[in-house]
C-alpha angles and dihedrals in degrees: 000000000000133000091227115082093205092062093047091049089055090051091050090053091049090048091056095043094047094037093234099172097180097049113106111188111199135184112224148081119275095230089058101036093050088064092061112093096224090059102037109104091351105119136076096203138024123192108202126193105217105257094161140340120337090257091054091049090049090053088057096045107036099068089057096051130092119231107289090017119143137226128205114203117195138180126202093226095037087241092284091134093055107037124045111237122217 
């Protein structure tokens, strides 16, 4: 899911090319889509670009996940700019 149609269109093309039958690209924002019954608790995995703290990202992802579903949170800079590394 992404709020930008151009990115979702790219995923749809990759889905066709790679024959990824279980991939479901979707245009939307998590905070809105998670309110729709067909999407609530419907997914095994959520990949979340870090748009805030881990707890904020979890709030976006968890309503979409099935029981025992998983979420992968990632940051472009690996958090190096925010947390001192040893």
